[in-house]
C-alpha positions as CSV (number, residue, x, y, z in Angstrom):
1,M,99.7,49.7,-82.3
2,L,101.2,48.9,-78.9
3,E,104.9,49.7,-78.6
4,Y,107.0,49.4,-75.5
5,N,110.6,48.9,-74.5
6,L,111.5,47.0,-71.3
7,T,114.9,46.5,-69.8
8,N,115.8,44.4,-66.8
9,T,112.4,42.7,-67.0
10,F,111.7,39.8,-64.7
11,G,108.8,37.4,-64.5
12,A,106.7,36.4,-61.6
13,D,109.8,36.1,-59.3
14,G,108.9,39.3,-57.6
15,N,111.6,41.5,-59.1
16,K,110.5,44.9,-60.3
17,I,110.0,45.5,-64.0
18,R,111.6,48.8,-65.1
19,V,110.0,50.6,-68.1
20,V,112.3,52.5,-70.4
21,G,110.8,54.8,-73.1
22,A,107.2,55.4,-73.8
23,E,104.4,53.1,-74.8
24,R,101.9,53.9,-77.4
25,F,98.4,52.6,-77.1
26,F,96.0,53.5,-80.0
27,G,98.4,56.3,-80.9
28,H,98.5,58.0,-77.5
29,K,101.4,58.0,-75.1
30,M,100.4,55.9,-72.1
31,P,102.4,54.4,-69.3
32,L,102.5,50.6,-69.2
33,G,100.5,50.5,-65.9
34,D,97.6,52.4,-67.5
35,I,97.7,50.0,-70.5
36,L,97.4,47.1,-68.1
37,V,94.5,48.7,-66.3
38,T,92.7,49.4,-69.6
39,V,93.2,45.9,-70.8
40,R,91.9,44.6,-67.5
41,K,88.8,46.8,-67.7
42,L,88.1,45.6,-71.3
43,A,88.5,41.9,-70.2
44,L,86.1,42.4,-67.3
45,M,83.6,44.1,-69.5
46,F,83.8,41.2,-72.0
47,L,83.3,38.6,-69.1
48,A,80.4,40.6,-67.8
49,L,78.7,40.6,-71.2
50,T,79.4,36.9,-72.0
51,P,76.3,35.6,-70.3
52,L,74.2,38.1,-72.2
53,L,75.5,36.7,-75.5
54,A,74.7,33.1,-74.6
55,H,71.3,31.7,-75.4
56,A,69.1,30.8,-72.5
57,L,67.5,28.2,-74.7
58,E,69.1,24.8,-75.7
59,I,67.7,22.5,-78.3
60,S,68.6,18.9,-78.5
61,D,67.5,15.7,-80.4
62,A,66.2,17.8,-83.3
63,R,64.9,16.1,-86.4
64,V,62.6,16.8,-89.3
65,R,60.0,14.2,-90.4
66,G,60.7,13.1,-94.0
67,L,57.5,12.4,-96.0
68,P,56.8,11.6,-99.6
69,P,57.9,14.4,-102.0
70,T,54.3,15.2,-102.8
71,Q,53.6,16.4,-99.2
72,R,53.6,20.2,-98.8
73,N,53.9,20.2,-95.0
74,T,56.0,18.3,-92.4
75,A,57.0,18.6,-88.7
76,A,60.1,19.1,-86.7
77,F,60.7,17.5,-83.3
78,F,63.2,18.3,-80.6
79,T,63.6,19.0,-76.9
80,L,63.8,22.6,-75.5
81,L,65.6,23.4,-72.3
82,N,65.5,26.8,-70.6
83,T,69.0,27.1,-69.0
84,S,68.3,30.5,-67.6
85,D,67.0,31.6,-64.3
86,K,64.0,33.4,-65.9
87,T,60.9,32.3,-67.7
88,V,61.2,32.3,-71.5
89,Q,58.5,32.6,-74.1
90,V,59.3,30.8,-77.4
91,T,57.7,31.5,-80.7
92,A,58.2,30.0,-84.2
93,G,60.9,31.5,-86.4
94,S,61.7,30.6,-90.0
95,S,63.1,27.8,-92.1
96,D,65.1,27.4,-95.2
97,A,62.7,24.6,-96.4
98,A,59.3,26.1,-95.7
99,E,57.4,29.4,-96.3
100,V,55.7,29.3,-92.8
101,V,56.8,27.9,-89.5
102,E,54.2,27.4,-86.6
103,I,54.2,25.8,-83.2
104,H,51.3,23.3,-83.0
105,K,49.9,21.0,-80.3
106,H,47.7,18.0,-80.5
107,V,44.6,18.5,-78.2
108,H,42.4,15.6,-77.1
109,G,38.8,16.2,-76.3
110,N,35.4,14.5,-76.8
111,G,37.0,11.4,-78.2
112,M,38.7,13.5,-80.9
113,V,42.2,14.7,-81.6
114,S,42.8,18.1,-83.1
115,M,45.9,20.0,-84.0
116,Q,45.9,23.6,-82.7
117,E,48.4,26.4,-83.5
118,Q,50.1,27.9,-80.5
119,D,51.2,31.5,-80.5
120,S,54.1,30.6,-78.2
121,V,55.2,28.1,-75.5
122,R,56.3,29.2,-72.1
123,L,59.3,27.6,-70.3
124,E,59.9,28.3,-66.7
125,A,63.5,28.6,-65.5
126,G,65.3,25.2,-65.8
127,A,62.2,23.6,-67.4
128,S,62.3,21.5,-70.6
129,L,59.6,20.7,-73.1
130,V,59.6,17.8,-75.6
131,F,58.2,18.5,-79.1
132,A,57.2,15.0,-80.3
133,P,54.6,13.2,-82.4
134,G,51.2,13.4,-80.6
135,G,52.1,16.5,-78.6
136,Y,53.8,19.8,-79.4
137,H,55.6,20.0,-82.7
138,L,56.9,22.6,-85.1
139,M,55.0,22.6,-88.4
140,L,56.9,23.5,-91.6
141,I,54.2,24.6,-93.9
142,N,54.4,25.0,-97.7
143,L,57.7,23.3,-98.2
144,T,59.9,25.2,-100.7
145,R,61.7,22.0,-101.8
146,P,61.4,18.3,-101.4
147,I,63.3,17.1,-98.3
148,R,65.0,13.7,-98.3
149,E,66.3,11.5,-95.5
150,G,69.8,12.4,-94.7
151,E,69.5,16.0,-95.7
152,Q,69.7,18.9,-93.2
153,V,66.9,21.4,-92.7
154,R,67.5,24.7,-90.9
155,F,64.8,26.2,-88.7
156,S,64.7,28.8,-86.0
157,L,62.9,29.7,-82.8
158,K,62.6,33.1,-81.3
159,T,62.7,34.0,-77.6
160,S,60.8,36.7,-75.8
161,D,64.1,38.6,-75.3
162,G,64.5,39.0,-79.0
163,K,67.1,36.2,-79.6
164,E,66.8,33.7,-82.4
165,V,68.1,30.2,-82.0
166,V,69.0,28.4,-85.3
167,V,69.0,24.6,-85.6
168,N,70.2,22.4,-88.4
169,A,68.3,19.2,-88.1
170,P,68.6,15.9,-90.0
171,V,65.7,14.7,-92.0
172,I,64.5,11.2,-90.8
173,S,61.9,9.4,-92.9
174,V,58.6,8.7,-91.2
175,L,59.4,5.0,-91.9
176,N,62.5,5.2,-89.7
177,E,61.1,7.4,-87.0
178,T,60.9,4.7,-84.3
179,A,64.7,4.7,-84.2
180,A,64.8,8.5,-83.7
181,P,65.4,10.0,-80.2
182,N,62.2,10.9,-78.3
183,A,60.1,9.4,-81.1
184,H,57.3,8.5,-78.7
185,K,58.0,10.9,-75.8
186,G,55.3,13.4,-75.3
187,M,52.5,11.3,-76.8
188,H,49.2,11.3,-75.0
189,H,47.2,8.1,-74.8
190,D,43.6,7.9,-73.6
């Protein structure tokens, strides 16, 4: 508990503040000047750590594809943005609606299209990557419940520095996907 008694105190008008009595800071006698220095040091430490607490990865335009209830797998689409000044590796995390979450990419070759699991994606500093139909996407495999349009599905991505970014995304029916943001961005046409 912080206790102090001040008499003849004045604000920012330049007059001196006179301290009468003793202050107690965490149970120890401490002059007011030392308290202010300690508070200032704590504030500076907090400000120095704040960038470390922020995620270097931003996710926007997230949505999960709504399919008929008999389907066991679906996909999530979104845009990733690396806001840091360093390269970030991103891996799949988890979901409240699926047993397994994987990053996949459609690959075109020899007149065929195949879907291949990716261990991770790499984003250079300041770069963005669109996860969209026909390109990169996040597979939600072995759904644990039917998902319906209008519901929210939670999923996460992990970064190479050990942070996990959690997203709550709306379910949009495949029948209504053309109205969704970035519905056709990232598609490859031959």
